[in-house]
C-alpha positions in Angstrom: -0.2 -0.1 0.1 1.3 3.3 -1.0 1.0 6.5 1.4 -0.3 9.7 0.4 3.0 11.3 0.0 4.2 8.8 -2.5 1.2 9.2 -4.7 2.3 13.1 -5.3 5.0 13.1 -8.1 6.6 16.4 -8.8 4.2 16.4 -12.1 0.9 16.1 -10.5 2.3 19.0 -7.7 3.5 20.9 -10.6 -0.4 20.5 -12.0 -1.9 21.0 -8.9 0.2 24.5 -8.7 -1.0 25.3 -11.8 -4.8 24.9 -11.3 -4.3 26.8 -7.8 -2.7 29.7 -9.8 -5.3 29.3 -12.5 -8.2 30.0 -9.7 -6.2 32.9 -8.5 -6.2 34.7 -12.0 -9.8 34.3 -12.1 -10.3 35.0 -8.6 -8.3 38.4 -9.1 -10.1 39.0 -12.7 -13.4 39.0 -11.0 -12.3 41.2 -8.3 -10.7 43.7 -10.6 -14.1 43.8 -12.6 -15.7 44.4 -9.3 -13.5 47.6 -8.4 -14.5 48.9 -11.6 -18.0 48.8 -10.7 -17.5 50.0 -7.4 -15.6 52.6 -8.6 -18.1 53.4 -11.1 -21.0 53.8 -8.7 -19.1 56.0 -6.3 -18.1 58.4 -9.1 -22.1 58.5 -9.8 -22.8 59.1 -6.2 -20.3 61.4 -5.8 -21.9 63.7 -8.9 -25.3 63.4 -7.4 -23.8 64.5 -4.0 -22.2 67.6 -5.5 -25.5 68.8 -7.7 -27.2 68.4 -4.5 -24.8 70.3 -2.5 -24.8 73.0 -5.0 -28.8 73.1 -5.0 -28.4 73.3 -1.0 -26.1 76.4 -1.4 -28.3 78.0 -3.6 -31.3 77.2 -1.0 -29.2 78.2 1.8 -28.0 81.8 0.1 -31.6 82.8 -0.3 -32.7 81.8 3.4 -29.7 84.0 4.7 -30.6 86.8 2.7 -34.1 86.6 4.0 -33.3 86.3 7.6 -30.8 89.2 7.3 -33.6 91.4 5.9 -36.1 90.3 8.4 -33.4 90.9 11.3 -32.4 94.6 9.5 -36.1 95.3 9.6 -36.6 94.2 13.4 -33.7 96.2 14.4 -35.0 99.2 12.6 -38.5 98.5 14.6 -37.1 98.1 18.0 -34.7 101.5 17.1 -38.2 103.4 16.7 -39.5 102.1 19.1 -36.7 102.5 21.5 -36.5 106.0 19.9 -40.5 106.7 20.8 -40.1 105.4 24.3 -37.1 107.8 25.1 -39.0 110.6 23.4 -42.2 110.0 25.7 -39.7 109.6 29.0 -38.1 112.5 28.4 -42.0 114.5 27.9 -43.1 113.3 31.1 -39.9 114.0 33.0 -40.2 117.5 31.2 -44.2 118.1 32.4 -43.0 117.2 35.5 -40.4 119.5 36.7 
């Protein structure tokens, strides 16, 4: 009876080595294809995010302009009310003297 070690000739080992190399070459090729597809998808997602970012920038700029206008209006109103209150207080004080 032969042992397993005696049954493995150099030729059989070379054949096994070639099959293993071929298998790894196929796996490498599939990974390369997958890498290409993943890269293409990320590029599409990046492009979509860039478009969304541009639209959001425009919207935020518009909102910022509106808030600035409202705060300016509020500031102007508060200054006017403050002026009226100070004028009224001066008037009250002047009538009491």
